[in-house]
N, C-alpha and C positions, 0 to 999 in steps of 0.2 A: 120690552117696554123701555122707552128712553127715560133717562134720569130727568126729573123736573127740578130746576134750580132757580132760586130767586136771588138776583144780585141787587142788594140795597146799598146804594151809595149816591151821594148828592153831586159827585163830580162826573160830568158826562165823559170826560177823557178817561178817567180811571174805570168807569163802568164799561166803556168800549174796550179797554185793554183787558179787563177781566173776561169779557164776552169772548174776545179773540183767543185768549189763552185757553178757555174751556172749550170753545168750538174746535180748536186745533187738537187739544188733548183728548176730548171725548168724542169728537166727530158727530155723526148722526145719533150717537147714544144720548145726546143731551138736548133738552128743550129749555132754553134760557129766557127768563122774563126779568125785566128790570124795574126797580122802584127808586124814586129819587127823594122820598121823604118817609117819615114814620107813618103818616096818614096814608100814603100810597102803598106802603108795605102792608098796613093793616087791611086795606081794601083788597089786595091780592090774597091775603090769608082768609079773609071773610068769604071770598068767592070759592076758595079751595084750600083745604087745611092739610092735605097730605103731600106737601112738597117733600122732595127727597133731601133738600139742603137749602139753608138760607145763608148767604154770604153777607154779613152785616158790617157796614162801616161804623166805626165807633162814634164819630161826631156827625150824626144825621140831624137835619132840621126836624124839630119836634121831639128830640130826645135830650135828656140830661145825662151826659156821660154813658154809664152802663144801663140807663133805664130802659132803652130799647131792648137790650138783651134780656133783662129781668122780666119785662112785659111778655116777650116771646116765650120764655121758658115757663112762665106762669100760665099763659093762655094756650100754648101749643107745645106741651112737653114732648110730644112725639116727634117734633121736627128738629133735627140737629142744626145747630147754629155755629158757624165759624166766624170769628171776628176778623176784620181786615182793617188795619190801621197804620198810619204813618208814625204814630206814637209807639215806639218799640221798647220803652222802658220796662224793666222787669215788673214793676208795680202794676202796670197796665196788663201785662200778660197773665200775671198771677191772679189778678181780680177777674179777668175774663174766665179763668178756670173756676174760680170760687163761685161765680154767679151763673155757672152752668153751661158755658160754651163747650163745644166739642173740639175746638182748635183755635189757632191764632196764626194768621198769615200777615207778616210785616209787608207794607206796601213796597218796600225796597226789594222784595223777593224777585228771583228770576222767574221767567215763564215756566221753566221746568219744575221749579219748587212749588209754584202755585198749582200746577197740574197734579203733582205728586200729592200735595196736601189734600186737594179736593178728592182725588181717587181714594186716598187712605180713609177719609171720613165717610165717603159713599160706601166703602167696604165695611163700615161699622166700627172703625177704629178711631183714635184721636190723633191730632197733629199739633205738637207744641214746639216752638223754638227753644233753644237751650236756656234762655233767661227765665223760663218757667221754674227752673230748679233753684233759683236764688231764694234765700229765706226771707220772705216778706209776709208779714201777717196782715190779714184784712181785719179791720177793727170790728168789735162786737156791734157797734152802732151801724156800721155799713151792712153787716149781715142782717141785723134786725130790719133795716130799711129795705133791703132787697126782699125779705120775706113779706113784709107788708105790701110792697108795691106789686109783688107777684100775685097777690090776691085781688088786685083791682081788675075791673073789666076794662076793655080798650076805651070805652066812653068815659068811665071814671078817670082813667089815666089822662085823657085829653083835657078833662075839666081841671084836674090837678095841675097840669102844666100851665094852664091859663091862669089859675089862681096864683101860681108862683110867679107868673109874669106880671102880676099886679092888677089883673082885670077884675072888675066888680061882677057880681052875679048877673046883673041885667045885661052887661056887655057880653058875658059868656053865653047867656041865653040867646042873645041876638046872633052871635057868631055860629052857634050850633043849631039855630032855628028850633028852639024848644022854649017852654015857658020858664019864667024865673023860678016858679015853684019846683020844677023838675031839677033845676040846677041846685037849689037849696037842699033838696033831698039827696042829690049826688054828693054835695059837699059834706053833709052830715054823715053819709055812709063812708065816704073817703076817710074823714077824720077818725071815725070809729075803727076802721080797718088799720089805719096807721098809728092808732093810739096817740093822736095829737089833739090839741084843743083850739089852736089858733092857726091862721094862715102863715104866720111867721114860722111856727114850729114845722108846718108842712114843708115850707120852702127849705128850711134847714135840713130836713130829712132827705129831701130830694138831692141836696148838695152832697150828701154822703156818697152818692153814686157818681160824682164827677170823676172824669177819667184820671186826672192828676190832682192829688190833694192840693187844695188852695192853701198857700202858706199865709 
């Protein structure tokens, strides 16, 4: 059976570079499917939930920093996720591990390193660059935020990101083609799961998962 791998990245050039690296490294042993946004990624996972690996770009449209990773780990805990990013700071690598990734591939990696990292994770192991060993702590707030977000459904998560972008319930209802009452029910459920009372608190919680701490 070929390995089925999802490549989620919004840069066509980098998606094709990854595609090429994996085609060369795994040959006919790999079936590669691409996604260019979080919505696209969710659609692929809804169609099929037993992917062998997801390669996830850190800054995807529709995600707030690590929120895409957290959502994937919450909804599809059986699917290993490897983060791929041009942000190679130790804080980013350590947070990737804390939030449940199976590895981290810097975008500056050679083709050989990418191939080796992917093979290692497909074999059931993990792959981390050396900066994962730096002593960086993830705040209690960020951990709590990730636990709350992991409990949301994909639709609730979509509503939350729209709330944080400042859209009103009726605008969100229009965007998602559902009734305003449905959105109100979603918002109530989201606030309860995240233990917040206002839209501002929800937005601040989502910011805990930004890739680089906002100074």
